matplotlib code that plots the C-alpha trace (Angstrom):
import matplotlib.pyplot as plt

x = [0.1, 2.8, 5.8, 6.5, 3.9, 1.5, -1.5, -0.2, -2.7, -1.9, -3.0, -5.6, -7.1, -10.4, -9.0, -6.1, -8.5, -11.2, -8.9, -5.8, -6.0, -9.4, -10.1, -7.3, -7.9, -11.6, -10.7, -8.0, -10.1, -13.2, -10.9, -9.5, -12.8, -14.3, -11.4, -11.5, -15.3, -14.8, -12.2, -14.3, -11.7, -13.6, -15.2, -11.9, -9.9, -10.2, -9.5, -8.7, -8.0, -7.0, -4.8, -2.8, -4.9, -7.8, -7.8, -8.6, -12.2, -11.0, -9.8, -6.5, -4.7, -3.7, -0.4, 1.0, -1.2, -0.8, -3.9, -3.0, -3.7, -7.6, -8.3, -5.5, -6.1, -3.7, -3.2, -6.0, -6.0, -9.4, -11.4, -10.2, -11.7, -11.3, -12.8, -13.4, -14.5, -14.7, -14.0, -17.6, -17.8, -21.4, -21.1, -23.0, -22.6, -21.5, -20.2, -19.6, -20.3, -18.4, -19.7, -21.2, -18.0, -16.1, -13.6, -14.4, -16.5, -20.2, -20.8, -18.5, -15.2, -13.0, -9.3, -6.3, -6.4, -9.9, -8.6, -5.9, -8.2, -10.5, -7.7, -6.3, -9.8, -10.6, -7.2, -8.3, -5.8, -7.0, -6.2, -5.5, -2.9, -0.1, 3.4, 6.8, 9.3, 13.0, 13.3, 10.6, 8.0, 4.5, 2.2, -0.9, -0.7, -3.5, -5.4, -8.5, -11.8, -12.9, -15.2, -18.3, -20.8, -18.6, -19.7, -23.0, -24.5, -25.7, -24.6, -23.9]
y = [0.0, 2.3, 3.7, 3.7, 5.5, 5.8, 5.2, 7.3, 10.0, 12.3, 15.2, 15.6, 12.2, 12.4, 13.9, 11.4, 8.5, 9.7, 11.0, 8.7, 5.6, 4.1, 4.1, 1.8, -0.4, -0.8, -1.6, -4.1, -5.9, -6.0, -7.5, -10.1, -11.2, -11.3, -13.2, -15.9, -16.2, -16.6, -19.3, -21.1, -20.4, -18.1, -20.8, -22.3, -19.1, -16.9, -13.2, -11.0, -7.3, -5.7, -2.8, -2.9, 0.0, 2.3, 6.2, 8.5, 9.6, 13.2, 15.2, 17.1, 17.9, 14.2, 12.9, 12.5, 15.1, 18.8, 21.0, 23.2, 20.1, 20.2, 17.1, 14.7, 11.6, 9.7, 6.0, 4.5, 0.9, 1.2, 0.3, -1.0, -2.9, -6.3, -7.4, -11.1, -12.8, -16.3, -19.6, -19.9, -16.3, -15.1, -11.9, -8.6, -8.5, -5.9, -7.5, -5.5, -1.8, 1.2, 3.7, 7.0, 8.7, 5.5, 5.4, 1.9, -1.1, -0.7, -4.5, -7.5, -6.7, -9.0, -9.0, -9.8, -13.2, -13.7, -12.8, -15.4, -18.1, -17.5, -17.9, -20.9, -22.6, -21.8, -23.3, -26.5, -26.0, -26.1, -22.6, -24.3, -26.7, -27.2, -26.6, -26.1, -23.3, -23.8, -24.3, -27.1, -24.9, -25.7, -23.1, -22.8, -21.4, -19.0, -18.1, -16.5, -17.8, -17.9, -15.1, -17.4, -14.8, -14.5, -18.1, -18.4, -14.9, -14.9, -12.1, -12.6]
z = [0.0, -0.6, 1.2, 5.0, 7.1, 4.1, 6.4, 9.4, 9.0, 12.0, 9.8, 7.0, 8.1, 6.3, 3.2, 2.8, 3.5, 1.0, -1.8, -1.6, 0.6, 0.7, -3.1, -4.1, -0.9, -1.7, -5.4, -4.3, -1.7, -4.1, -6.8, -4.6, -3.3, -6.8, -8.1, -5.3, -5.8, -9.6, -9.1, -6.5, -3.8, -1.6, 0.4, 1.4, 1.8, 4.9, 4.1, 7.1, 6.9, 10.2, 11.5, 14.8, 16.2, 15.7, 15.7, 18.5, 18.7, 19.3, 16.5, 17.0, 20.2, 20.9, 21.9, 18.5, 16.8, 18.0, 18.6, 15.6, 13.4, 13.7, 11.4, 12.7, 14.7, 16.8, 17.3, 19.7, 21.0, 22.6, 19.4, 16.1, 13.1, 11.4, 8.2, 7.5, 4.3, 2.9, 4.7, 6.0, 7.3, 7.0, 5.0, 5.6, 9.3, 11.8, 14.9, 18.0, 18.7, 20.1, 22.6, 21.3, 20.8, 19.3, 22.3, 23.8, 23.1, 24.1, 24.1, 24.9, 23.3, 21.0, 21.6, 19.3, 21.1, 19.5, 16.2, 16.5, 17.8, 14.9, 12.4, 13.9, 14.1, 10.4, 9.5, 11.4, 14.2, 17.7, 19.2, 22.5, 21.2, 23.6, 22.3, 24.0, 23.9, 23.5, 27.2, 27.1, 28.9, 27.9, 26.4, 24.2, 20.6, 21.6, 24.7, 23.1, 21.9, 18.3, 17.2, 16.7, 15.3, 12.2, 11.2, 13.0, 12.4, 16.1, 18.1, 21.8]

ax = plt.figure().add_subplot(projection="3d")
ax.plot(x, y, z, "-o")
ax.set_aspect("equal")
plt.show()
């Protein structure tokens, strides 16, 4: 998706997204999904698109965005998105909801460990599979639970 820090929109957040970043992303994701569907591969391919954080609900004046940048947004771990398609995912769903200012989850949150467990389960690997580290200490591949509503359509 371009050079380093291409998506780091601490200023001109909305303009950069609308004019430069989202159009090619939308086109690329749509082309990938269409191609997988056309080739009959979407049912066996899990497509996941996720970032490592969301953006502050407040514009400007954040830790990484000075107050004189009125349309900037900083990094925010409280709420972020993930897009899933294929491999049995029921499309057209919105799972989860943030509070009225998009700062924190308004319903039961999902964590990166849930994302990992979902991917492992879709690959046919039990997320709780026990492995050992180089010092022979036991641990699990993942501690989270899969995001069941992705596949059942039933929200919890």
